N, C-alpha and C positions, 0 to 999 in steps of 0.2 A: 270626444267624450268629456263631459262635464266633471269638474271636480266636487262631488257632493260634499265633502268633509273639510271645506275652508275654513279658516278660523272667523273670519269677517262674514256676518250675516249678508245677505242680499237685501237691500231695501225695498225692491220690488217683489220679492219672493222670500219673507223670512222664514217661513216653514219649508222652503224648499219643496213646494208642490209641484208634482208632474202636470202634464197636459190633460191627464186624465181627472185631476182634481184642480183645474186652474181656478176655481172660486172656491174661497173659503167655505161658502155655504154648503156645496158639494161635499168637501171634505167632513164638514161637520156632521153631516146627515149620514153620509154613507160609510164613515170611518168612526168617529167618536161616539155617536149614539148607537152605532151596530156592536161596537167593543163592548158597551156598557152593557147592552142586552146580552151578549154572549158570555160575558164575565159572570153576570150574575145566575145564568142558568146553568153553566157548566162547572162552577166551584164555589158558588155562595159568596164569593167575595163581592165587591162592588166599588165603583169610583165616581166621583163627580168632578167636575172641571169649571175653573174660573176663567173668563178670557179678560186678560189685562189690556183696557185700551187706551188709545191716546186720540182722543174725539171720537170718530166712527170707525178707526183703524184698528186692529187685532195685533197688537204687539208681541203678545206672549199667550201662553194657555199654562195655568197652574192646577196639577192634578192633586187630588184629595183621594187616597185609598183607604177603604175598610175591608179589613179581612175578619170572618168570623172563625173563631177557633170552635 
């Protein structure tokens, strides 16, 4: 069994995507965009995200949340 909580990021899989989302595009489409829709519909809160890139490679995702009071 793989240790998912190791301190060092895996350079080949920095977001620890499983085979279900082997491609970042699939993860973005099926998880991130769907989470944006669901959160807005169910709570009125919303978020955006910015991809931090190094060349064409996504190195990190920065989230920005907005909560309606």
